[in-house]
N, C-alpha and C positions, 0 to 999 in steps of 0.2 A: 938857886933852883931847889936844893934840898930842903931849905927852910920853908919855902912856899908849898912844896908838896906835903911836908909834914903838917903844916897848918891846915891845909885842905883836908887831909886824911883825918886829923883830929876833929875838925868841924863836922865831917860826915859821920864819924863814929859817935859824937855826942848827940846827934840828931836821929840816928837810926839804931836798930838792933839787929842781931843775927836772925831772930825769929821773924821780925818784920820783913827782912830781906828774903828769907825763905818763903814766907807767905806770898809776897809779890811774885817771886819766881814761880811758885806753884800755880798761881792764878794765870800767869802768862802761858805756862806750858799747857795747862788744861784748856784754856781759851783757844790756844792754837790748835789743839787736837780736836776741838769741837767744830771749827770752821768748815771742814769738809762735810760735816753732817748737815749743815744748813740746807734748806730746800732751794732749788733753783730750777729754772725752766730749761730743760734740755732741748726743747724745740728751737730756742734761740740759736743754739749751735748749728742746727740743721738749716735755719733760715740764713745764717751767716755763710753757710756752705752752698747757698744757691737754691735751697728747697723752701718753697713757700707753704703756708699752712693749708691752702686750698689743695695743693698737690698731696700733702700728707693725709688729707681727709678723703682722697679719691681712691677707689679700689684699684685704679690703674697704676698707682705708685709701684715702682719696681720691687720694693721689699715685700709687697703683699702677694707675690705670685702663688704662694701656697696657703694663703690666709683663709680662714673660715670663722666668722664671728663678728662681734662689734669692735670697732676701732677704739682703743683707749684714748686716742687723741680727742675724740668727740665726747668722751665720758668723764672728763676731768683729769685724765692722766696725760701721758705722752706716748710717743712711739716706743719708749723703752721703760716707762715707769707706770705702775698701777695707780689708779686714783686713790685718794684718801678714803679710808674705811674698807679697803680691799687688801688682799695679800696675794702675791704671786704664787701660783701652784708650784709644788716642788718638782714637777715634771713638765716636759714640753715636747712638742713635735718639731721637726726640723725640715727645712727646704733649702734648695739651692736656687738663688734668683740672680738674674743678669742685670747689672747696673749699666744702663746705656751711657751714662756720663763718662765713666772710665773704661767701659767695655770689658769689665771683669765679672766673674761669678763669685757670689758671696754666700756663705752658709748663714742662714737665718733661723733663729730659734723663736718659735711662736709659743708664748707662755700665757696661759689664761690667768686672769685676775679673779679671785674668788672672795666671797664673803657678803655680797649683795645680790639682789635679783638683777636680771640682765638689764643692760643700759637701754637698749631699744633704739639706739641712734647709730647711723653709719655702719650698716651691716654689709659685709663683703663675703662672697663665697667664691673664691678662686681655687681651682682644683688642680693646678699644674703640678704634676709629679705625685699626686695622691695615690696611695696604695690601699688595697683592701685591709680590713681589720686584722688579718693574720700578720700584718707588719705594722703594729700600732705606732711605732715611732715616727712613721710618715703618714699617718691617717689623721686628717684634720676634722673628721666628724665626731671624734670622741671629746667629751667634756673632760678636760685634764685637771679638774679640781680634786680628784681622788688623792688622798694623802694630806690635803689641806685641813685646817680646823673647821672650815665651813665649806660645804660642797656646792653652794650656790654660785653659778657662773655670772660674771658681770661683763667683762670685756677681754680683749686679747692684745698683747704687745707683740712687736716684731723686732727682736734684738739681733743686730748684726754681730756674728761671732768672728768674722774675719773673712779674708779672701780664701776661696776654695783652692786647695793645693793639688 
């Protein structure tokens, strides 16, 4: 057994180098770190959870209870991701929406996507819980692109922050 292991080790050592091994290891580690950055369609997760795309594009969808703007689902993005060429605003307004599926209340962050002119498709104006401008964190009539590189409003996402406690 010792002789066989020694021969195998010598053969591997003759065909490889430490630098080559380190280079392959680095490629593997960097490649593994890049995988989570690859784009994927988050709507698939919602469809698997029993939500179809028609429901996501309807203003009656439960997450849109405090929504005002164009749905990013219809504009090349998703319910939680801005479309290509836009960037999420650094600020958002919040609402608490009731999910009839599990009968729980969820805190939803509505974040505008900025950088292009408005999408013009799937406009929703739901005002449940809207407060006057003196409470801007819950006012959905403000364009929340201030602080972004480009103030042009494109569409809005509806990101679930979790169950209301």
